[in-house]
C-alpha positions in Angstrom: 0.0 0.0 0.0 1.3 3.4 -0.9 2.3 5.9 1.7 0.5 8.6 -0.2 -2.9 7.0 0.1 -4.9 3.9 0.2 -4.6 1.5 -2.6 -7.9 -0.3 -2.0 -11.2 1.3 -3.1 -13.0 3.0 -0.3 -10.0 3.3 2.0 -8.1 6.4 2.8 -8.9 10.0 3.8 -12.5 10.9 4.5 -11.6 14.3 5.9 -8.2 15.9 6.8 -8.5 14.3 10.2 -10.3 11.1 9.6 -9.4 8.0 7.5 -11.5 5.0 6.5 -9.8 1.7 7.3 -10.7 -1.9 6.8 -13.7 -3.6 8.6 -15.4 -0.3 9.0 -12.7 1.2 11.4 -12.1 5.0 11.4 -8.7 6.3 12.3 -7.4 9.7 13.4 -4.8 10.9 11.1 -4.7 14.7 11.4 -4.8 17.3 14.2 -2.1 19.0 16.2 -0.3 15.7 16.9 0.4 15.1 13.2 -0.5 11.4 13.6 -0.2 10.3 10.0 3.1 12.2 9.4 4.7 10.4 12.4 3.3 7.1 11.3 4.7 7.5 7.7 8.1 8.6 9.1 7.8 12.1 7.6 8.4 13.7 10.9 11.2 12.7 13.3 10.9 12.5 17.1 13.2 15.1 18.6 16.0 13.7 20.8 15.3 16.3 23.4 11.8 15.0 23.9 13.2 11.5 24.7 15.6 13.0 27.2 12.7 14.9 28.9 10.5 11.8 28.9 13.3 9.7 30.6 14.1 12.4 33.1 10.4 12.9 34.0 9.7 9.2 34.6 13.0 8.6 36.4 12.4 11.4 38.8 8.7 10.4 39.4 9.6 6.9 40.2 12.4 7.9 42.6 10.0 10.3 44.4 7.4 7.6 44.8 9.8 4.9 45.8 11.2 7.2 48.6 7.7 7.8 49.8 6.7 4.1 49.7 4.2 4.6 46.9 3.7 2.2 44.0 4.1 4.1 40.7 3.8 3.3 37.0 3.5 5.2 33.8 1.2 3.8 31.2 1.2 4.7 27.5 -2.1 4.1 25.7 -1.3 2.7 22.3 -2.9 4.6 19.3 -5.5 2.7 17.4 -3.3 2.5 14.3 -0.5 0.9 16.2 -2.7 -1.9 17.4 -4.9 -2.3 14.3 -2.1 -1.8 11.8 -3.7 -4.3 9.3 -6.9 -2.2 9.3 -5.1 1.1 8.9 -5.2 2.3 5.3 -1.6 3.4 5.2 1.7 1.6 5.7 2.9 2.3 9.3 6.6 3.0 9.0 7.1 4.3 12.5 5.1 3.3 15.7 6.0 6.1 18.1 5.3 4.1 21.2 7.5 1.3 20.0 10.4 3.7 19.4 10.2 4.9 23.1 9.7 1.4 24.4 12.8 0.1 22.5 14.9 2.9 24.1 13.3 2.8 27.6 12.0 -0.8 28.0 11.5 -0.7 31.8 10.2 2.8 32.2 6.5 2.4 31.2 3.6 0.1 30.4 2.7 -0.1 26.6 0.2 -2.9 26.1 0.2 -2.9 22.3 0.6 -6.6 22.0 -2.1 -7.3 24.6 -4.6 -5.0 22.7 -4.2 -6.9 19.5 -7.1 -9.4 19.3 -8.7 -11.6 16.8 -11.1 -10.2 14.2 -14.5 -9.7 15.8 -13.0 -9.1 19.3 -11.7 -5.6 18.8 -10.3 -3.6 21.6 -11.3 -0.3 20.0 -14.6 1.1 18.9 -14.9 1.4 15.2 -16.0 5.0 15.3 -13.8 6.2 18.0 -10.1 6.7 18.8 -10.6 5.1 22.3 -10.9 1.6 23.6 -14.1 -0.3 23.9 -14.9 -2.2 27.1 -12.6 -5.0 26.1 -9.8 -2.6 25.5 -10.3 -0.8 28.7 -10.1 -4.1 30.7 -6.8 -4.9 28.9 -5.3 -1.5 29.7 -6.4 -1.6 33.3 -5.3 -5.2 33.7 -1.7 -4.4 32.4 -1.5 -1.2 34.5 -2.6 -2.9 37.7 -0.1 -5.7 37.1 2.6 -3.1 36.9 1.4 -1.7 40.2 1.8 -5.2 41.8 -1.8 -6.5 41.7 -2.2 -10.3 41.3 -4.1 -11.5 38.2 -6.7 -13.4 40.3 -7.5 -10.2 42.2 -7.9 -8.2 38.9 -10.3 -10.7 37.4 -12.3 -10.8 40.5 -12.6 -7.0 40.4 -13.8 -7.1 36.8 -16.4 -9.8 37.7 -18.0 -7.3 40.2 -19.1 -5.2 37.2 -20.7 -8.0 35.2 -24.2 -7.0 36.0 -23.5 -3.4 34.9 -22.6 -4.3 31.3 -25.1 -3.6 28.6 -25.3 -3.2 24.8 -25.2 0.3 23.5 -27.0 0.2 20.2 -26.4 3.9 19.3 -22.7 4.6 20.1 -21.2 7.4 18.1 -17.4 7.9 18.7 -15.2 11.0 18.5 -14.4 10.1 14.9 -18.0 9.2 13.9 -19.1 12.6 15.0 -16.7 14.3 12.6 -18.5 12.7 9.6 -21.8 13.6 7.8 -23.9 11.6 8.3 -22.5 10.6 11.6 -21.4 6.9 12.0 -23.3 4.8 14.6 -22.3 1.4 15.9 -23.3 -1.1 18.6 -21.2 -2.6 21.3 -20.8 -3.5 25.0 -20.6 -0.6 27.4 -20.5 -0.2 31.2 -23.2 1.6 33.1 -21.6 3.4 36.1 -22.6 1.5 39.4 -24.8 3.6 41.7 -22.6 2.8 44.6 -19.7 4.9 43.2 -19.6 8.6 44.3 -18.1 10.7 41.4 -17.4 14.4 41.5 -15.9 16.6 38.8 -15.1 20.2 38.3 -16.4 19.8 34.7 -13.8 21.9 33.0 -14.7 23.0 29.4 -12.2 21.4 27.1 -9.7 18.9 28.6 -6.6 19.9 30.7 -7.5 21.0 34.2 -10.3 18.5 34.7 -10.3 17.1 38.2 -12.3 14.1 39.1 -12.9 12.3 42.5 -14.2 8.7 42.7 -15.1 7.1 46.0 -16.1 3.4 46.2 -17.3 2.7 49.8 -17.3 -1.0 49.0 -13.6 -1.2 48.2 -11.4 -2.5 51.1 -8.9 0.4 50.7 -6.3 2.0 48.5 -5.9 5.6 47.3 -5.0 6.1 43.6 -3.8 9.4 42.2 -3.7 9.8 38.5 -2.3 12.3 36.0 -3.8 11.3 32.7 -5.7 12.1 29.6 -9.0 10.9 28.2 -7.8 7.3 27.6 -7.0 6.4 31.2 -9.8 8.6 32.4 -12.3 6.5 30.4 -11.2 3.5 32.6 -12.2 5.1 36.0 -15.2 2.9 36.6 -13.0 -0.2 36.2 -10.2 1.2 38.3 -12.7 2.1 41.1 -13.2 -1.6 41.7 -9.6 -1.8 43.1 -9.3 1.5 45.1 -11.6 3.1 47.7 -10.6 6.6 46.6 -9.3 7.9 43.3 -8.3 11.5 42.5 -7.6 12.4 38.8 -6.1 15.5 37.3 -6.2 15.6 33.5 -2.7 16.9 32.9 0.5 15.9 31.0 2.6 16.8 34.0 3.3 15.1 37.3 2.2 17.4 40.1 4.3 16.7 43.1 2.3 18.9 45.4 -0.8 16.7 44.8 1.1 13.6 45.9 2.1 15.3 49.1 -1.4 16.5 49.8 -3.5 13.4 48.7 -1.1 10.9 50.2 -1.9 8.1 47.8 -0.9 4.4 48.1 -0.6 4.2 44.3 0.2 6.8 41.5 -0.4 6.3 37.8 0.7 8.9 35.2 -0.5 8.1 31.6 -0.8 9.5 28.1 -1.9 8.3 24.8 0.9 7.4 22.3 0.4 10.4 20.0 1.3 12.8 22.8 4.7 11.2 23.3 6.6 13.5 20.8 5.2 16.5 22.7 5.9 15.3 26.2 6.6 18.4 28.4 9.1 18.7 31.3 7.7 18.4 34.8 9.9 21.4 35.6 7.3 23.5 33.9 4.3 21.9 35.8 1.9 24.5 37.1 0.0 24.1 40.4 -2.5 21.4 39.5 -5.6 23.0 40.9 -4.9 26.2 39.2 -4.7 24.8 35.6 -8.3 25.9 34.6 -7.7 29.4 35.8 -4.3 29.7 34.1 -5.9 28.4 30.9 -8.8 30.7 31.2 -11.3 27.8 31.2 -14.8 27.7 32.6 -15.8 25.3 35.4 -19.3 23.9 36.2 -18.5 21.8 39.3 -20.8 19.1 40.5 -22.7 19.7 43.7 -20.3 18.7 46.5 -17.2 18.8 44.4 -15.3 21.2 46.5 -16.3 19.5 49.7 -15.1 16.3 48.3 -11.8 17.8 47.1 -11.2 19.5 50.4 -11.7 16.2 52.2 -9.5 14.1 49.9 -6.7 16.5 50.3 -6.9 16.4 54.1 -6.6 12.6 54.9 -6.3 11.8 58.6 -8.3 14.9 59.7 -11.8 15.4 61.0 -12.7 17.0 57.7 -11.8 13.8 55.9 -13.6 11.6 58.4 -16.8 13.7 58.4 -17.0 13.6 54.6 -16.7 9.8 54.5 -19.0 9.3 57.4 -21.5 11.4 55.5 -21.2 9.1 52.4 -21.7 6.0 54.6 -24.7 7.5 56.3 -26.4 8.5 53.0 -25.8 5.0 51.7 -27.5 3.4 54.7 -30.7 5.6 54.5 
């Protein structure tokens, strides 16, 4: 297949950002991350970015190790890296594979695990993101890197079996870019009612802060710095941690680790962000990101009370908040 376009009829660019692949799969090829240009080897990864990436992850791990916190960084493989046979262009460079070859022990990159047989895809056809199967694979590999046993992971997944349903009208982030929009059907997860979720609901992306509390979980406090891929897995991750605090950010915010006092920390980014990985030395104060970016917030009721409690573990503020959740659940 030519690098300049798809050789087969019907395959190739539908818009400057979206390409049609085999078996009905849509792929992101444009945008600020220049996905197709990197895949075709037309743009090189700058050596300075690799140095920043290594320094960031080395420093993060050293900090967490000193504090007795389990840490891992997880890179979410891009759809075309996993479904290369469906991608309508020849992939010359897999950005994640380049970083993994150079830094094999620094991060999780479950590209092989996400490759499944036809008919058991790990990505939605109309979306850049994983479907339920893909989310489970990503969460499984991330938890294993954090030291969780396989039996414990599968038991956690089984707790959600009754919440799985068939979504007949799913339209992904790529399907919405087409006219008419593409619709598909697939298995989805309905959020369990026993989870307490609070968000500041930032317009856009960076600066979003989410709190998840699962009173049924035995314990564990997970802090995440992530993008939409890992964030899409929150309901699954909540089966393994009583409390989760997420900041959508490419940085590692050390002040949040100190305040939240997590048992586990995960930082994560999707593969296409790797060539643009910023240095943690430029990290702003996490909770000021929306204001610094001039974004609007529409926080859920109780968000600030939940955030205040989560950043004050071991205090009466924290105890009162969680006692209140327990009381509400019993009424």
